[in-house]
C-alpha positions, 0 to 999 in steps of 0.5 A: 268448361265453366271457370269453376271447373279449372283445377287449381293445379293448372293455375299453380303450374302456370304461376310457377312456370311464369315465375321461373321461366322453366317447366323443369324449375317449376316442377322442382318448386311444386315437387312434381314431374316436369311432364306434369307441369307441361301437361297442366300448362297445355291443359290451361292453354287448351281451355283458354284457347290461347298460347301462354308461353313461347317455347324457345331454346333459352327457355320459356317466354310469356306471350302477350296473353301470358303477360296479361294473365301472370300477375292476376294468377300470382295475386289470386294464389297469394290471396288464397294462401293468406285466407287459408292461413287466417282460417287455420288460426295462423298469422296471415302473411302477405308475400311482397316481391320486390325487384331491386337493382343490385347496387341499391340492394347491397349499398342501402337496402340490406342493412335496413331489412332487420328494421322492416322485419321487426315492424312488418312481421306479417309481410314476407319479403322476396327480393329479386336483383336485376341489372336495372331492367326489371320486367314486372310481368314476367318476374311477377314483381309487385314493386321495383327499385330502379336507377334512372330519371323515373320516366318508364312506361306502364309504371308510376315512379316515386323518387327514393334517393338521390345518387350523384356519381363521382370517381372512386378508386383505391388509395394507390390510384388516388395518389396519382390523381391530382387533377381531373386530367390525370384520369387519362392515366387509368382505365375508366370503368364504365356502365352501360350509360355512355353519357356518365363519364362525359357528364362528370368531366363537364361538371369538373369543367375539363375536356372529357377523357375517352373511357376505354375501360371495361363496361359493367351492368352494375356499379357494385361489380364496377366498384369491385373491379376498382378495388382490385386495381383495374381502374377508376369507377364512376359510381354513387358514393352513397352506395359505398359508404363502408368502403369509403369509411374504411379507406378501401375506396377513395373519392379523389375529387369532390366533384360529383354529377347527378345523372339519375336517382333511385326510384320505387316503381309499381305497375299502373295496371295493378291494384295497390295492396296494403303490403306495397303501401307499407313497404313504400312508406317504410322505404321513403322514411328510411331513405329520408332519415339517411338524407336528413329529410323531413317527410310529412306525417300523412301516409305515403302512397303512389299518386295514381294507385287504386287500393284493394277493396 
């Protein structure tokens, strides 16, 4: 079978199953039966001579071959759709899928999206939140916004925004905190980064208090727990400006600690598209405006990105 004989439906079925991790959900997305999607994926696997999915009790997981094929198929289908829109006389739209840690999405990105839509009406932005562990292959992500040190494998990263951590709590708890040692009176709400609280106590110049509060995988949920009086959160005040401004949260101590930053990442293996560059430039610009930084007038780009030709 020549490559030109591969049915487009086979590729669409694989793309939907790869994105959604389920033949059932892929069938809903494509308005066909689950059996049809399963049959089409099996037909593609038979033609390739490779398994594309592991079928598990928890759903579908891409094999190494599937991980390699998924972004290529997703990009090709998006380009086909754009070309058809253009030939039909419509406005050619580019789909851009961005994975973003939930705290940054709620604390910064959402309020700036109207500006992005106004400036880039041809880009259809799809946001997928995660707990800071995106998988660019299985989630078909073009870009990801993550928190950390920027040292991740198989991606290049550009620093977007500093996010120093500080204790945050409701006013009723803040009234009991006169010295960092007073934090021992309350549960210290924790993230999966066990080093954060010890780093803050070191910055405050006092012996660490053992954090025995609940553990959370996102600061946005941790802050909600603090708002409910469950303890003191260690989170980036920059992401909770509205809660601090209206007094629902208080930063009882001026000390903060830098344990990471927000970074924009893209897979090294992919060719950079115009929509990715536009989003990156826009995000760096908006983050710079917030921080009062001045950015050079030259166009922003990832240092190793290869532009589409």
